[in-house]
KELUM-271778 format. One record per atom (N, C-alpha, C): y, x, z. Coordinates in steps of 0.02 Angstrom, whole numbers, plus 50000, padded with zeros to 5 digits. Example, Ala and Ser with C-alpha at 12.3 -4.5 7.8 and 13.67 -1.06 7.14 Angstrom:
<sites>
497165066050390
497755061550390
498355066050390
498885064250354
499475068450357
500025064550394
</sites>
This chain:
<sites>
588935168757157
589535172057134
589715169757064
589215168257020
589355166156951
589735159656949
589595155156996
589985148957000
590665150057032
590735154957076
591365156257111
591915158157062
591765162957016
592285165256970
592485159756922
592025155556901
592185149956857
592595144656895
592435143456958
592825138756999
593535141557012
593585148157020
594245151157030
594665150156967
594375151256908
594735150356845
594965143056839
594515138356854
594685131256849
595245129356898
595225132156959
595765130657009
596425133456984
596415139456955
597055142456930
597325138156872
596875135656828
597085131256773
597375124756801
597075121956853
597345115856883
598025117056916
598125122756946
598775124456975
599305124656921
599135127756864
599615128356808
599615122056764
599225116956784
599205110456746
598995111556674
598455115456666
598175116956599
597435115456603
597175112656549
596445111356545
596085117956533
595575119456571
595205125856563
594845126156496
594845132356468
594495133656404
593755134856420
593325130656390
592615131056404
592305137456379
592565140156322
592305146456296
592445152156346
593055152056375
593225157156425
592805156356487
592655150056506
592225148656563
591535151556552
591265150556490
590605153256475
590605160956476
591155163856450
591225171256452
591245173756524
591615170156568
591645172056638
590965171356672
590595166056653
589915165156680
589455170956661
589495173056596
589075178756573
589295185256608
589955185956620
590215191856653
589965192256724
589925186556758
589685186656826
588945188156831
588565186556777
587845188056777
587705194956753
587985196856694
587815203156662
588315208756673
588895207156701
589405212256713
589815214056653
589795210156599
590185211556537
590595205356518
591265206356516
591705201056492
591855202356419
591575198156375
591575199456303
592005194056268
592595196256243
593015191856201
593075194356131
592525197056105
592535200356040
592715195155985
593235196955943
593445193055884
593645185955902
593955185055961
594215178355980
594965178855990
595305173555967
596035173255974
596195170456043
596595174156080
596765172356148
597525172456154
597805167156183
598535166856191
598745170956252
599415171956253
599695176056309
599595172756375
599655166056379
599585162456442
598855162756466
598385161956420
597675162356440
597495169456465
597825174456435
597725181256459
597945181956532
598515178756549
598765178856618
598275175456665
598005169656642
597525166056685
596895169956698
596645173256645
596035177456651
596155183356700
596765186356693
596925191956737
596965189756811
597245183856823
597275181256892
596585179956921
596125177256879
595445176056904
595095182356921
595175187556879
594825194056893
595135197756951
595745196056970
596015199257030
595665196957093
595385190657091
595005188157148
594295190857148
593995192057088
593305194557083
593285200557035
593515206357056
593515212357010
592865216057009
592355212756980
591675215656982
591375217356915
591735216656860
591435217856794
591405225356780
590895227256738
590805234256717
591065235556647
591055230556603
591245231456533
591765226156517
592315228356485
592855223956461
592905224856386
592675219856346
592655220356273
593185215756245
593725218756218
594285215056186
594355217256113
593785219156082
593805221756013
593975216155963
594405217955914
594585213555857
594865206955880
595215206855937
595535200655961
596235199955936
596555205455915
597255205655892
597675201855942
597645204156004
598015200856059
598765202156052
599165197556077
599895198756079
600055204456127
600605208056115
600745213956155
600775212556230
601115207056250
601175205456321
600495203656351
600085200056313
599425198356336
598995204556347
599025209356299
598655215756307
598925219756365
599605219256377
599885222756436
599605219856502
599525213256504
599235210256565
598525212656576
598135213356521
597445215956529
597465223256552
597935227156523
597975234256543
598185234956616
598645230556639
598825230556709
598235228456754
597815224056726
597215221756763
596705227456774
596695232156726
596205237556728
596265241656793
596875242156820
596975245856882
596625242456942
596515235856938
596185232156992
595425232256984
595175233456922
594465233256910
594155240056927
593945240756989
593705247257014
593005248956990
592615243756968
591935245056942
591905245656867
592475245556832
592475245556759
592265252456733
591795252456685
591545258656655
591725259256581
591705253656545
591825253856472
592405249156457
592915251756420
593495247956399
593535248256323
593455242456288
593425242056215
594075238456193
594535242256161
595175239456135
595215240356060
594685239856025
594655240955953
595035235255918
595445237155867
595765232355822
596235227655857
596735230455895
597225226355931
597945228455916
598045232155860
598715234355838
599105237755894
598785242355927
599095245855983
599595250955955
600235250355979
600755254755959
600965259556013
601605261656010
601845266856056
601895264356128
602155258156137
602245255456206
601565254856241
601085252056206
600435250956237
600055257656246
600175262556203
599865269156214
600125272356278
600765271156293
601045273756357
600685270556416
600555263956412
600195260456466
599485263256472
599155264656415
598485267456416
598475274356447
598995278356429
599035285156457
599135285056533
599535279956558
599615279256630
598945277456664
598555273156631
597895271156657
597445277356660
597445281356607
597005287256605
597195292456656
597855293056670
598065298156719
597855296156790
597785289556803
597575287156869
596845284756871
596475286056816
595795283356810
595295287256852
594855283356885
594305286456924
593635283156910
593605278556861
592975274956850
592805273956775
593285273756729
593145272356658
592835278556627
592245277556597
591895283156565
591895282656488
592045276856460
592055276056386
592655271856368
593055274256318
593655271056294
593645270756218
593675264656191
593645263556119
594345261156097
594685265156055
595365263656029
595385264055953
594825262955918
594815263455846
595145257355814
595365258355751
595715253255712
596345250755747
596785255555767
597415254155797
597945258555765
598555258655792
599115262455764
599385267455815
598925271055848
599135275655901
599475281855872
599295283955810
599575289955781
600255289055750
600545282955752
601225281955722
601765285655759
601695286355826
602185289955867
601845296055896
602095302155875
601795308255899
601935309555971
602525307555995
602715308656066
602265304856112
602155298456096
601705294356139
600995297056136
600785299556077
600115302356073
600055308756115
600605312756114
600615318656158
600555316756232
600875311256252
600815308756321
600105306756336
599775303456287
599075301556297
598635307756306
598755312856265
598365319156272
598505322556339
599135322156361
599325325256425
598975321656483
598915314956479
598555311256532
597815312856530
597535314156470
596825316056464
596695322956493
597225327156496
597125333856526
596935333256600
597255328456634
597135327856707
596545323056722
596265319756670
595705315156682
595055319156692
594645316756738
594015320256754
593405315556753
593495309656722
592945304656721
592725302656653
593215302256604
593075299556539
592615304156499
592075301056470
591585304956433
591635303856357
591765297756335
591785296256263
592465293256248
592775295656192
593435293256168
593375292256093
593505286156070
593445284355999
594145282755974
594395286855926
595065286255898
595035285755821
594515282655795
594445281955722
594965277055695
595225278755633
595705274455597
596305272955640
596665278255659
597285277555701
597875281255671
597855283255606
598425286755574
598615293255610
598125296955635
598255303155669
598425308655619
598965312355632
599195317555587
599005324555612
599275329655577
599115336655598
599395338455667
599995335955683
600265337155750
599845333855804
599555327955787
599095324855835
598475329155846
598255332455791
597705337255798
597885342955843
598525345355839
598765350655882
598735348455955
598975342355970
598965339756039
598255338856064
597815336456020
597105335856039
596795342456057
596965347656016
596695354356029
596945357056098
597595355856112
597855357856178
597485354256234
597355347756223
596995343956274
596295346656284
595945348256230
595265350756235
595225357556268
595765361556265
595785367856301
595765366956377
595995360856399
596055359856472
595515354956496
595395349556458
594935344256480
594215347056483
593865345456537
593175347756547
592685342056562
592845336056536
592375330456550
592205326556486
592605327056434
592455323456371
591845326456336
591385322356317
590775324556282
590725321956211
591075316356196
591005313256131
591695310756110
591945313356052
592595311356024
592475309355951
592745303555932
592695301155863
593395300955833
593525305355783
594185305855749
594105304255674
593615300255658
593475299055586
594015294755554
594125296055489
594595292255446
595295292355474
595545298455485
596235299755504
596525304955455
597095307755472
597445312655427
597555319055464
597055321555498
597145327755537
597215333755491
596825334055437
596895339355388
596585345855410
596705351055367
596395357655379
596685361055441
597345360655450
597665364255506
597435361055573
597435354455576
597205351055637
596495352655652
596055352755599
595355354355610
595265361555633
595675366255606
595635373355628
595825373955701
596365370355720
596565370555791
596025367755836
595705362255814
595155359455853
594575364255859
594425367855802
593885372755803
594055378455851
594675380755853
594865386055901
594815383555972
595005377255983
594955374556052
594235373856074
593775372556026
593065372056045
592785378456073
593085384156054
592835390656081
592965391056156
593495387356179
593655387356251
593355381356288
593045376856251
592755370856281
591995370756268
591615371156321
590875371256315
590565364556333
590975359456346
590715353056370
590665347956314
591125348356264
591115343556209
590485344656167
590125339056155
589485339356120
589505336156052
589945331256041
589995327655978
590715326655959
590895328555897
591585327955870
591525325655798
591715319455784
591655316355718
592335317055683
592375321155630
592995322055591
592895319955518
592465315155507
592335312655439
592945308955414
593095310055348
593645306755317
594325309255338
594395315955352
595035318755371
595255324355323
594955324255262
595095329355211
595035336355239
594455337655270
594305344155300
593775347555256
593855354155247
593375357855205
592695358255238
592195360055196
591505360355221
591415366255269
591795371855255
591725377755298
591925376255370
592515372955378
592765371455445
592305366455478
592075361355441
591635356355471
590965359555494
590705364255453
590095367655472
590195372055535
590785375455535
590945379655595
590995375255659
591315369355651
591375364855708
590675362555730
590255360955680
589565358655696
589175364255731
589255370555708
588915376155740
589155377055812
589825376355822
590095377055890
589835371455935
589775365355908
589495359855947
588755361055965
588375363855914
587675365555928
587625370655985
588085375555982
588095380556036
588245377456103
588725372556102
588875369156165
588275365256191
587885362156144
587305358556164
586785363156194
586685369056160
586205373856186
586435376556254
587095377656261
587345380056326
587245374856381
587325368456361
587215363156411
586475362856431
586035363756381
585315363856396
585155369656444
585485375456429
585375381356472
585635380156542
586235376856545
586515375256611
586065370656649
585775365556612
585305361056646
584705364856671
584445369456628
583875373456650
584035377656711
584645380556710
584855384756768
584915380356829
585205374156821
585255369656877
584565367856904
584105366456856
583405364756876
583095370556913
583215376656885
582935382656920
583235383456989
583915382556993
584215383057059
583945377857108
583855371657080
583585366457124
582875368157145
582475370757095
581785372657113
581775378357163
582245383257154
582295388657202
582485386157271
582975381557273
583175378657337
582595374857368
582245370957326
581655367357352
581125372157378
581015377657336
580525382657359
580715385757425
581375387357430
581625390457493
581545385457551
581705379057535
581625374057587
580905373157607
580455373157555
579725372457571
579475378557611
579705384557589
579515390557625
579765390357698
580385388057703
580665387257771
580275382357812
580085376757778
579685371757813
578995374657834
578685378357786
578035381457801
578085386357859
578625390557855
578735395357908
578855391757975
579235386257969
579375382558031
578735379458058
578335376558010
577695373458031
577235378758062
577195384658026
576765389958054
577035392358120
577705392758125
578005394958189
577845389858242
577895383458227
577745378358276
577025378558297
576565379458243
575845379858259
575705385858305
575985391658284
575885397758325
576185397058395
576755393758397
577075392558461
576635388158506
576355382758473
575895378558510
575275382258532
574985386258483
574405390258501
574575395158558
575155398258552
575375402958604
575425399458672
575755393558670
575835389858733
575155387758761
574705385258715
574035383258738
573655389058766
573705394858730
573355400758752
573615403158821
574275402858827
574585404758892
574345400158947
574325393658931
574095388858981
573365390159000
572945391558947
572245393058961
572175399359004
572575404558985
572535410759022
572785409859094
573325405659100
573565404359168
573035400659209
572705395759177
572165392159213
571595396959232
571405401459184
570875406159198
571075410959254
571715413259251
571955417559304
571935414059372
572135407659372
572105403959434
571385403559460
570895402259412
570205402059433
569965408759460
570165414159424
569975420959447
570265422259515
570885420259525
571205421359589
570845417559644
570645411259628
570265407459678
569595410759694
569245412959638
568605416459649
568695422859689
569245426659673
569375432759711
569505431159784
569875425759796
569995423859865
569345422059901
568905418059866
568265416159896
567845422359909
567825426959858
567435433059868
567705437459924
568385437559930
568685441259985
568485438260051
568495431560054
568295428260115
567555429860132
567115429660078
566405431260089
566325438360113
566715442960081
566685449860102
566895450760175
567435447360192
567665447660261
567135445060310
566815439260288
566285436560330
565695441460336
565535444660276
564995449660278
565165455460322
565795457560319
566025463160362
565945461160434
566175454760448
566125452460518
565385452360540
564955449560494
564235449260511
563925456360520
564155460960474
563895467860481
564125471060547
564755469460564
564995472060629
564595469160687
564455462360681
564055459160734
563345462260736
563055463360674
562385466460670
562385473460700
562925477160686
562985483760716
563005483460792
563405478660815
563455477860888
562765475960917
562435471160881
561755469160905
561275475160904
561315479060848
560885485060841
561005489960899
561655490860913
561815495560969
561545492861034
561645485961044
561375482961104
560615483761109
560265482061050
559545482561049
559305489761060
559655494461028
559465501661037
559565503861108
560105501161140
560225502761210
559655499861254
559485493361236
558935490261273
558275493961264
558155496261200
557525499961187
557515506561227
558115509661229
558165516061266
558015514861341
558325508961364
558195507261434
557465505961446
557165502061399
556435500561405
556025507061404
556185511361356
555825517661352
555905521761417
556535521561440
556655525361503
556265522261560
556255515161562
555895511761614
555125513161608
554905512961541
554185514261530
554015521361553
554455526061535
554325532961558
554335533461632
554795529761662
554835529861735
554215526761765
553965521261735
553365517961760
552755522361751
552755525761690
552195530361676
552175535961729
552785538461739
552815543861789
552575541461859
552815535261873
552605532461940
551835531461943
551555529061885
550835528161884
550455534761889
550715539461849
550405546061852
550445549061923
551035548061953
551115550462022
550645546862070
550575540262061
550135536362103
549415538562094
549245539662028
548555541762014
548415548662046
548925552862039
548835559462068
548775558962143
549205554662170
549185553762243
548505551162265
548305545962225
547665542962243
547095548062235
547125551762181
546615556862169
546635562362220
547235564062239
547305569262290
547095566762358
547255560462372
547105557862438
546345556662444
546025554462390
545315552862395
544925559162375
544435561062413
544025566862395
543515564962343
543175570462320
542705569362264
542125565062286
541885566362345
541325562362369
541515555062375
542095554362401
542345547462408
542495544362341
542705548562295
542865546162227
542255543062196
541705546362207
541085543662177
540905536962211
541035537162274
540905530862310
541395525462288
541975527662282
542495522662258
542325520162189
542065524862152
541895522662084
541345517462087
540895518562134
540365513662140
540595507362175
541115508162211
541365502462249
541765497762205
541795491662232
542145486462194
542895487662196
543125490062251
543865491062258
544105496262210
543745501262202
543945506362154
543945503462083
543435499562071
543415496262004
544035491961995
544175488662047
544775484362043
545415488462031
545445493762066
546055497962059
546095500761989
545515503461968
545535506061899
545655500661846
545345495161860
545445489561814
546195487661812
546475487661873
547195486061877
547605491361842
547395497561857
547785503061826
547705502861751
547085501661727
546995501461653
547375495661623
547365489761659
547755484061634
548485485561631
548715488761685
549435490561687
549595495261629
549115499961617
549235504661563
549255500961495
548715496561491
548695492761427
549325488661417
549505485161469
550125481061463
550735485261446
550765490861479
551335495361464
551325497661393
550695499561371
550635501861302
550825496361254
550555490161270
550705484361225
551465483061223
551745483161282
552475481961286
552855487361246
552615493461254
552965498961218
552885498061143
552265496161122
552155495061051
552575489161024
552595483861066
553015478161045
553755480161038
553975484061085
554675486261083
554785490761022
554275495061007
554355499260948
554385495160885
553915490060882
553915485560823
554595482160815
554855479760872
555505476460869
556045481360846
556005487460870
556495492560847
556415493860772
555785494360749
555675495460678
555945489660635
555815483460661
556075477560624
556835477660621
557125479160679
557865479660679
558115485060631
557765490860628
557955496260581
557895493760509
557325490260497
557235487660427
557775482360411
557925478060459
558465473160447
559125476560433
559255481960472
559885485860460
559885488860390
559285491660369
559255494460301
559365489060248
559055483160259
559155477660211
559905475660208
560195474960267
560905473160269
561335478360234
561195484860244
561585490260209
561495489660134
560845488360113
560715487660041
561095481660011
561075476060050
561445470160027
562195471460022
562455475160072
563165477060069
563325481160009
562875486059994
562965490259934
562965486059870
562465481359866
562425477159806
563045472859800
563275470059856
563885465959855
564495470059834
564515476359860
565085480759840
565055482159764
564435483459740
564355484859668
564555478759626
564315472859649
564495466759612
565245465459613
565545466659673
566265465659677
566645470459630
566405476959628
566735481759583
566635479859510
566005477459493
565865475259426
566315469459406
566345464559452
566785458759441
567515460759434
567725465759475
568415468259471
568545471359403
568065475659382
568155479059316
568145473959260
567685468759265
567665463659212
568305459559210
568575457859269
569205454159272
569775458259244
569795464859261
570305469259233
570255469659158
569635470259132
569545470359060
569775463759027
569595458059058
569805451559032
570575451059033
570865453459088
571615453259093
571925457559037
571595463459026
571865467758973
571795464358904
571215461158892
571115457558829
571625452058819
571715448258874
572205442858870
572915445558860
573065451058893
573735454058883
573815456558811
573275459558783
573295461658712
573395455658667
573025450258681
573105444258641
573835441458647
574095441558707
574785439458717
575275443658678
575155450258680
575605454958643
575565453658567
574935452458542
574855450958471
575205444458452
575125439358496
575465432858482
576215433758483
576465437758531
577185439058534
577425442558470
577015447458447
577185450858383
577215446058325
576695441558322
576685436458269
577295431958272
577465429858334
578055425758343
578685429358321
578735435758339
579325439658321
579375440458244
578785441658212
578795442058138
578965435558105
578695430058133
578855423458107
579605421958115
579855423658175
580585422658187
580985426858139
580755433058126
581115437358079
581105434358009
580495432057987
580465428857921
580895422657918
580885418857972
581295412757972
582035414557969
582235419758007
582935421758003
583115424157933
582645427957902
582775430357834
582855424457786
582395419457792
582425413557748
583085409757761
583275408957826
583905405857840
584495409557812
584445416357817
584985420457788
585025419557714
584425419557681
584415418757607
584705411957587
584495406557622
584755399957606
585515399657619
585725402657678
586445402757692
586825406657640
586535412357619
586875416457567
586915412557501
586365408857484
586385404857421
586915399557426
586925395957484
587425390757494
588125393557494
588205399457527
588875402657529
589085404857459
588605407657420
588775409557352
588975403657310
588585397957318
588775391957280
589455389457300
589585389557368
590235387357392
590795391757367
590665398457367
591175403157342
591325402057268
590765400957229
590855399657159
591265393257147
591065388057186
591435381657178
592165382557196
592285386357252
592985387557272
593365391457219
593025396657191
593335400457138
593485396257078
593005391957058
593135387457003
593695382757017
593705380057078
594255375557097
594925379257096
594935385457123
595565389257123
595795390857053
595315392957010
595495394356941
595735388056904
595375382456920
595585376156889
596295374156912
596415375156979
597095373757005
597615378256973
597445384856966
597905389456935
598045387456863
597505385556827
597595383456757
598015377156753
597895372456798
598295366256798
599035367856813
599145372556862
599825374556878
600165377856817
599775382256784
600045385456723
600215380356670
599755375656662
599865370356612
600465366056630
600535364556695
601125360756716
601765364556703
601745371156717
602345375356701
602475375356628
601935376056588
602025375856515
602315369156492
602055363756521
602315357156503
603045356556520
603235359056581
603935358856600
604375362856553
604125368956535
604505373156488
604575369656421
604025366656398
604035363156333
604535357356337
604525353756393
604995348156401
605725350556400
605835356156436
606505358956436
606705361256365
606245364356328
606395366356260
606515360356215
606135354956225
606245348756188
606945346056203
607125346156268
607795343756286
608345348056255
608255354656255
608745359056222
608795357656148
608205356556118
608185354956046
608575348556032
608445343356073
608795336956063
609545337756074
609745341756124
610465342856137
610785346356077
610435351356049
610705354955991
610735350255929
610235346055922
610255341255867
610845336455874
610975334455937
611555329955950
612205333555933
612235339855954
612855343755937
612925344555862
612375345855827
612415346355754
612655339755723
612385334255749
612585327855723
613325326455734
613565328455795
614285327755809
614715332055763
614485338355752
614865342755706
614865340055636
614295337355615
614275334355547
614745328355542
614745324155595
615215318355594
615935320755592
616115325955630
616795328755628
616975331355560
616495334855528
616615337455460
616715331855410
616315326455418
616415320655373
617085317455383
617295316755446
617955313855460
618525318255430
618435324855436
618955329455409
618985328755334
618405328555300
618415327955226
618745321255205
618595315955245
618915309455228
619675309855237
619915313255289
620655313955299
620965318155242
620595323255220
620865327355164
620905322955100
620395319055088
620415314655030
620985309755032
621085306955093
621665302355101
622315305755087
622385311855113
623005315655102
623095317355028
622565319254995
622615320654922
622815314454883
622535308754902
622735302454869
623465300854881
623685302154943
624405301154957
624835305654916
624625311954907
625005316554865
625055314254792
624485311954767
624485309454698
624935303554690
624915299054741
625355293154737
626085295354741
626235300254784
626925302554789
627165305754723
626745309554690
626935312454625
627065307154573
626625302154571
626735296554524
627395292954536
627535291854600
628175288554617
628785292654596
628725299354603
629265303854582
629365303654506
628825303354468
628885303054395
629195296454372
629035291054406
629305284554386
630045283554399
630305287754442
631035287154458
631475288254397
632025284754394
632505285354338
632885291854340
633085294054279
633485300254274
634175299254303
634415292854305
635095291654332
635125293254406
634575292854438
634585293854510
634325301054526
634575306054486
634335312954492
634535316054560
635175314554578
635395317754639
635005315154700
634965308354697
634565305554752
633835307954749
633615308354684
632915310554675
632835317754697
633385321854679
633345328954698
633295329554775
633745325354806
633725325554879
633035323154904
632835317754870
632185315154891
631625320154875
631695323654816
631185328554798
631155334254848
631785336354868
631795341754918
631415339554981
631605333255003
631265330755062
630515329955051
630345327654987
629645326854972
629285333554971
629665338554940
629365345254940
629235347755009
629755346355053
629665348355122
629045344755152
629015338255136
628445334555162
627785337155133
627815338755066
627195341455036
627025348055065
627555352155077
627405358755110
627085357755177
627375352855215
627085351455281
626365348855273
626275344455222
625595341755210
625115347055189
625375351655144
624935357155122
624745361655182
625245362655225
625085366655285
624555363255327
624665356555337
624175352855376
623465353055342
623495352555272
622845352855236
622535359855246
622955364955242
622675371755255
622375372355325
622755369555373
622505369755442
621845366155448
621815359955415
621195356255417
620625359955382
620805363255324
620285367155289
620025372755333
620515376155368
620305381455414
619855378855470
620065372755495
619635369455547
618945367955520
618945365455455
618295363855424
617865370155417
618215375755395
617845382155388
617555384355456
617995383655508
617765385655574
617175381255596
617245374555582
616695370055601
616065371555562
616165373155496
615565375255457
615235381455486
615685386255506
615425392455534
615045390755600
615375386255641
615045384355704
614375380855691
614385376455641
613745372955624
613215377855602
613425382755560
612945387855537
612685391855597
613165393855642
612965397555701
612485393455745
612665386855751
612215382555791
611525382055758
611515381555690
610865381355655
610475387755667
610855393455664
610525399955676
610245400055748
610655397655795
610435397355864
609815392855870
609845387055834
609265382655837
608645385955807
608745389555752
608175393155722
607905398355770
608395402055804
608175406955852
607775403755910
608055398155935
607715394555989
607015392255966
606985389655904
606335387555878
605855393455874
606115399255850
605685405255845
605465407455916
605965407355963
605775409156033
605275404256062
605395397956046
604935392656070
604245393756042
604195395255976
603535396555947
603205402755977
603625408155985
603335414356014
603105413156086
603515409356126
603315407856194
602685403656195
602645398756149
602045394756146
601445399056129
601525403456079
600965407756059
600755412356117
601265415156152
601115419556208
600765415756264
601035409656277
600715405656329
600015403656311
599905401856247
599235400256225
598775406356231
599025412356212
598615418356217
598455419856291
598975418956333
598855420256406
598335415256432
598425408856412
597955403756435
597255405156411
597185407256346
596525408856319
596225414856355
596645419956367
596385425956403
596155424156473
596585420056508
596385417856576
595765413556573
595725409256522
595125404956518
594515409056504
594595414256459
594015418656445
593805422556507
594315424856546
594145428256608
593795423756656
594065417556661
593735412556704
593035411256681
592945410756614
592285409556585
591805415256601
592055421556593
591645427256608
591445427256683
591955425656727
591795425456797
591275420156811
591365414456778
590885409056789
590205410856767
</sites>
């Protein structure tokens, strides 16, 4: 880029058939590197100013434009001032020692009214205070400026009225922090007005009024007011820092609450998932236990059926055994009845009887053994039934214990869920409160900003109305002055006509005296006509005198009206200033 801007300058010089200035090329090179175009104490022609302006239109990237002590020609300085509107990155404009008059101050005021980037303006060692009207336009443009921080107006022939305009500007401007008015002619009244304006301006931090024939008391009062402004600014910074810290604290608290809420939410979700998994396991276990219980019930029913079948079989066996016993007893009785005692003895000795008894005893033994076996089987079945009943009881107890334990676990988990829900609700409540607090803080800041903007707009509207009224009063003043000048010119013309007529009368009297006595009749006739003429002339002179008196009266009346208008103008200005101060104080108190 540093070679581009130099090449652009060389191309423009070749187009205009001029050899490029190597000093300007070096300055452009430094400007492309460091962002400062420095032509301090160098003589530059009007044509070279045009060439530099054309080059910067292609590359408007400089931050500082230093034209101090160049004593540029007016048209060349105008080209630079027109260039400033294209330099969007320009921050510092140094126009020291360039004999800036009324025309160039109007250009500077136009730049300041449309300025959005210049923060420092140096206008010292110029002639800006020679025209009060142009200086008032400069102050008016500074009223609407919201970017400029430092303004240097040292050695500019500023008078007391300039001090009045500066004081008006300071009542409205809220961005200037440093003003240098040293070695001017502001005087006591201008310094007093500036001191009064500082009461309504809390942003100005430095005001240099050295060499303005100002008393020590006023200078000390101004210094005290500036100290107070500095302390107020420090307090404002502290308040801003506190507000920022509070906002950061609220944001951190909100973040912590959100993090805690997220952690609790995750814990809650994890706990719910765990509980759901446990519930699913319990449900599966319950289903398995229900199936086992059903199987046990089925087995118990089968065992009952088997028991009933076995008991029926035992009863049958017992009945059969009793029937067999009865049959045996009947057989024995029959045999005993059939065989006599003598024969019984013989039978006893005989083998057949032994056989029969042996058979009968074996049958008895077998029956007894079978009966005992059946009894043992019945006892075993009874014991098995008792064991099964005991097992069923134990299973029922275990199932009830498991049921009670699961119910207790479910209650515990439900209590935990309720506690987690309560924690979530409290966290949500705290989060809502923090959001409400942050929203209220933001809303209060927005309301304050809107109120400040509204008050600023109202003040600007009031100031615009005041400016329009002042302009109309200035126009009325100029119209009255024109009328006075016209009346004075008419009075001068009337006095000149009277003098001419008096000279004519003197000449006519001299001519009458010179006439000969021989021509008395003619002279008498001529005298009569002359007398008539003189009477007519005297009448005309009287009429002119009356006109002059009327014009004098009109001029006096117009002067009285002008004095009244001036008095009304002053009273309106005082009232408007009082209203503005009261509104500004109210705005200040609100703020």
